[in-house]
One Martini backbone bead per residue (centre of mass of N, CA, C, O) as a GRO file, in nm:
protein
  129
    1UNK     BB    1   0.059   0.062  -0.022
    2UNK     BB    2   0.298   0.258   0.007
    3UNK     BB    3   0.399   0.221  -0.283
    4UNK     BB    4   0.145   0.340  -0.420
    5UNK     BB    5   0.157   0.621  -0.290
    6UNK     BB    6   0.437   0.697  -0.388
    7UNK     BB    7   0.378   0.671  -0.688
    8UNK     BB    8   0.144   0.871  -0.695
    9UNK     BB    9   0.299   1.118  -0.579
   10UNK     BB   10   0.516   1.122  -0.805
   11UNK     BB   11   0.303   1.179  -1.029
   12UNK     BB   12   0.156   1.442  -0.900
   13UNK     BB   13   0.375   1.652  -0.838
   14UNK     BB   14   0.426   1.779  -1.123
   15UNK     BB   15   0.130   1.872  -1.158
   16UNK     BB   16   0.127   2.076  -0.929
   17UNK     BB   17   0.350   2.262  -1.039
   18UNK     BB   18   0.217   2.323  -1.311
   19UNK     BB   19  -0.041   2.453  -1.202
   20UNK     BB   20   0.100   2.680  -1.043
   21UNK     BB   21   0.246   2.803  -1.295
   22UNK     BB   22  -0.009   2.853  -1.483
   23UNK     BB   23  -0.113   3.036  -1.284
   24UNK     BB   24  -0.186   3.350  -1.257
   25UNK     BB   25  -0.059   3.612  -1.110
   26UNK     BB   26  -0.148   3.856  -0.935
   27UNK     BB   27  -0.166   4.200  -0.984
   28UNK     BB   28  -0.106   4.454  -0.801
   29UNK     BB   29  -0.368   4.508  -0.604
   30UNK     BB   30  -0.436   4.208  -0.575
   31UNK     BB   31  -0.164   4.127  -0.450
   32UNK     BB   32  -0.174   4.316  -0.210
   33UNK     BB   33  -0.434   4.202  -0.090
   34UNK     BB   34  -0.342   3.908  -0.062
   35UNK     BB   35  -0.107   3.960   0.132
   36UNK     BB   36  -0.276   4.081   0.361
   37UNK     BB   37  -0.468   3.838   0.399
   38UNK     BB   38  -0.248   3.642   0.482
   39UNK     BB   39  -0.150   3.802   0.731
   40UNK     BB   40  -0.427   3.809   0.870
   41UNK     BB   41  -0.464   3.507   0.911
   42UNK     BB   42  -0.211   3.473   1.085
   43UNK     BB   43  -0.288   3.673   1.309
   44UNK     BB   44  -0.550   3.529   1.391
   45UNK     BB   45  -0.424   3.251   1.456
   46UNK     BB   46  -0.228   3.419   1.683
   47UNK     BB   47  -0.386   3.642   1.841
   48UNK     BB   48  -0.315   3.942   1.699
   49UNK     BB   49  -0.485   4.221   1.747
   50UNK     BB   50  -0.299   4.452   1.658
   51UNK     BB   51  -0.234   4.338   1.376
   52UNK     BB   52  -0.521   4.307   1.275
   53UNK     BB   53  -0.595   4.606   1.280
   54UNK     BB   54  -0.375   4.701   1.081
   55UNK     BB   55  -0.456   4.512   0.842
   56UNK     BB   56  -0.746   4.608   0.810
   57UNK     BB   57  -0.668   4.894   0.737
   58UNK     BB   58  -0.494   4.823   0.491
   59UNK     BB   59  -0.726   4.688   0.335
   60UNK     BB   60  -0.905   4.937   0.313
   61UNK     BB   61  -0.699   5.113   0.162
   62UNK     BB   62  -0.678   4.936  -0.086
   63UNK     BB   63  -0.980   4.937  -0.162
   64UNK     BB   64  -0.998   5.262  -0.182
   65UNK     BB   65  -0.687   5.353  -0.327
   66UNK     BB   66  -0.608   5.140  -0.525
   67UNK     BB   67  -0.415   5.169  -0.823
   68UNK     BB   68  -0.246   5.086  -1.096
   69UNK     BB   69  -0.120   5.366  -1.154
   70UNK     BB   70  -0.022   5.423  -0.865
   71UNK     BB   71   0.158   5.173  -0.841
   72UNK     BB   72   0.340   5.235  -1.078
   73UNK     BB   73   0.448   5.502  -0.970
   74UNK     BB   74   0.576   5.389  -0.712
   75UNK     BB   75   0.771   5.194  -0.858
   76UNK     BB   76   0.921   5.409  -1.020
   77UNK     BB   77   1.024   5.571  -0.776
   78UNK     BB   78   1.183   5.339  -0.649
   79UNK     BB   79   1.381   5.303  -0.881
   80UNK     BB   80   1.498   5.586  -0.869
   81UNK     BB   81   1.604   5.569  -0.579
   82UNK     BB   82   1.790   5.319  -0.628
   83UNK     BB   83   1.969   5.450  -0.841
   84UNK     BB   84   2.076   5.674  -0.662
   85UNK     BB   85   2.201   5.488  -0.449
   86UNK     BB   86   2.404   5.354  -0.637
   87UNK     BB   87   2.556   5.611  -0.711
   88UNK     BB   88   2.646   5.680  -0.426
   89UNK     BB   89   2.804   5.414  -0.374
   90UNK     BB   90   3.003   5.449  -0.608
   91UNK     BB   91   3.126   5.714  -0.504
   92UNK     BB   92   3.223   5.610  -0.229
   93UNK     BB   93   3.412   5.396  -0.344
   94UNK     BB   94   3.589   5.577  -0.519
   95UNK     BB   95   3.684   5.757  -0.286
   96UNK     BB   96   3.816   5.538  -0.112
   97UNK     BB   97   4.022   5.456  -0.326
   98UNK     BB   98   4.151   5.740  -0.377
   99UNK     BB   99   4.232   5.767  -0.057
  100UNK     BB  100   4.339   5.486   0.050
  101UNK     BB  101   4.183   5.298   0.196
  102UNK     BB  102   4.115   5.042   0.358
  103UNK     BB  103   4.015   4.727   0.292
  104UNK     BB  104   3.772   4.727   0.488
  105UNK     BB  105   3.639   4.987   0.380
  106UNK     BB  106   3.605   4.888   0.090
  107UNK     BB  107   3.436   4.640   0.154
  108UNK     BB  108   3.203   4.793   0.279
  109UNK     BB  109   3.132   4.954   0.020
  110UNK     BB  110   3.083   4.705  -0.158
  111UNK     BB  111   2.850   4.591   0.008
  112UNK     BB  112   2.664   4.838  -0.022
  113UNK     BB  113   2.651   4.825  -0.328
  114UNK     BB  114   2.533   4.540  -0.354
  115UNK     BB  115   2.275   4.605  -0.197
  116UNK     BB  116   2.173   4.832  -0.384
  117UNK     BB  117   2.157   4.655  -0.639
  118UNK     BB  118   1.951   4.454  -0.526
  119UNK     BB  119   1.726   4.659  -0.472
  120UNK     BB  120   1.702   4.746  -0.765
  121UNK     BB  121   1.628   4.474  -0.885
  122UNK     BB  122   1.367   4.440  -0.719
  123UNK     BB  123   1.227   4.698  -0.822
  124UNK     BB  124   1.232   4.615  -1.123
  125UNK     BB  125   1.064   4.357  -1.087
  126UNK     BB  126   0.811   4.497  -0.971
  127UNK     BB  127   0.759   4.670  -1.226
  128UNK     BB  128   0.707   4.415  -1.423
  129UNK     BB  129   0.437   4.308  -1.245
   0.00000   0.00000   0.00000
């Protein structure tokens, strides 16, 4: 019996992943609302009244004020901010190198630049969805 269940589960597993991948992910305001609802369910499950109240307010705000064009504008602004941050970090690194700072200081600046680039990448990905 166990062997049959294992065989069946191995057969159905790829179908489950295919179905999940084929379903279009909701975008924009729908995705934002879904994320809040997921967090709300978790907060209710754990009896966190303070968090429930905040998430319910956030859900009302999304229902009342979220528009696809407004969300697009916010995402574009975030990409612009992240690009500026990358430029700042590049300048800081160049300055540290030009001044002959210690290797640890340069590494620190490189790490900050890498973090800023990652944040930019994430903002650009959010803009595309």
